[in-house]
C-alpha positions in Angstrom: -40.1 6.3 2.7 -40.5 5.5 -0.9 -37.8 6.2 -3.6 -38.4 7.5 -6.9 -38.0 4.9 -9.6 -35.4 6.6 -11.8 -33.3 7.7 -8.8 -33.4 3.9 -7.8 -32.3 2.5 -11.2 -29.4 5.4 -11.0 -28.2 4.0 -8.0 -28.6 0.2 -9.0 -26.6 0.6 -12.1 -24.0 -2.3 -12.3 -25.8 -3.7 -9.3 -27.5 -7.0 -8.9 -31.2 -6.3 -9.2 -34.3 -8.6 -9.4 -37.4 -7.9 -11.8 -40.9 -9.2 -11.3 -42.6 -9.0 -14.8 -46.4 -9.1 -15.9 -46.5 -12.5 -16.6 -45.3 -13.6 -12.8 -41.7 -14.2 -14.0 -38.8 -13.2 -12.0 -35.4 -11.9 -13.8 -32.3 -11.6 -11.9 -29.1 -9.8 -13.2 -26.8 -6.9 -13.4 -28.5 -3.7 -14.5 -26.2 -2.1 -16.8 -28.5 0.5 -18.4 -31.9 2.0 -18.7 -33.6 4.8 -20.5 -36.6 7.3 -19.6 -39.2 4.9 -20.4 -37.5 2.4 -17.9 -36.5 0.1 -20.5 -33.6 -2.0 -18.9 -30.4 -3.9 -20.1 -29.4 -6.8 -17.8 -26.0 -8.8 -17.9 -25.7 -12.4 -16.6 -29.6 -12.5 -16.5 -31.6 -15.7 -15.1 -34.9 -16.4 -14.9 -36.2 -18.0 -11.7 -39.7 -19.4 -11.1 -41.2 -22.4 -12.4 -38.5 -22.7 -14.8 -34.7 -21.7 -14.2 -32.8 -20.9 -17.1 -29.6 -18.4 -17.9 -30.4 -16.1 -20.6 -27.2 -13.9 -20.7 -27.7 -10.2 -21.8 -31.4 -9.2 -22.0 -33.3 -5.7 -22.8 -36.5 -5.8 -20.8 -39.5 -3.2 -21.9 -40.2 -1.0 -18.7 -44.1 -1.6 -19.2 -43.6 -5.0 -18.3 -41.9 -4.7 -15.0 -44.1 -4.6 -12.0 -41.4 -4.5 -9.1 -37.7 -3.9 -9.1 -35.8 -4.7 -6.1 -32.0 -4.6 -5.3 -30.0 -7.3 -3.8 
């Protein structure tokens, strides 16, 4: 059964999530906030993929996110 995106974000607050972005990058971090446009803030964010790097606190524009999954 599918879950609505906003409900999933509410349930994922302060938990580790993985975001797949339009450019095929993957970001992993703790979801600390979001708004009605699904813009999100992550703490302790890391980029995974071809290059791996620690980013720290980051704001992600909701229109760039393809998939959200929880850990």
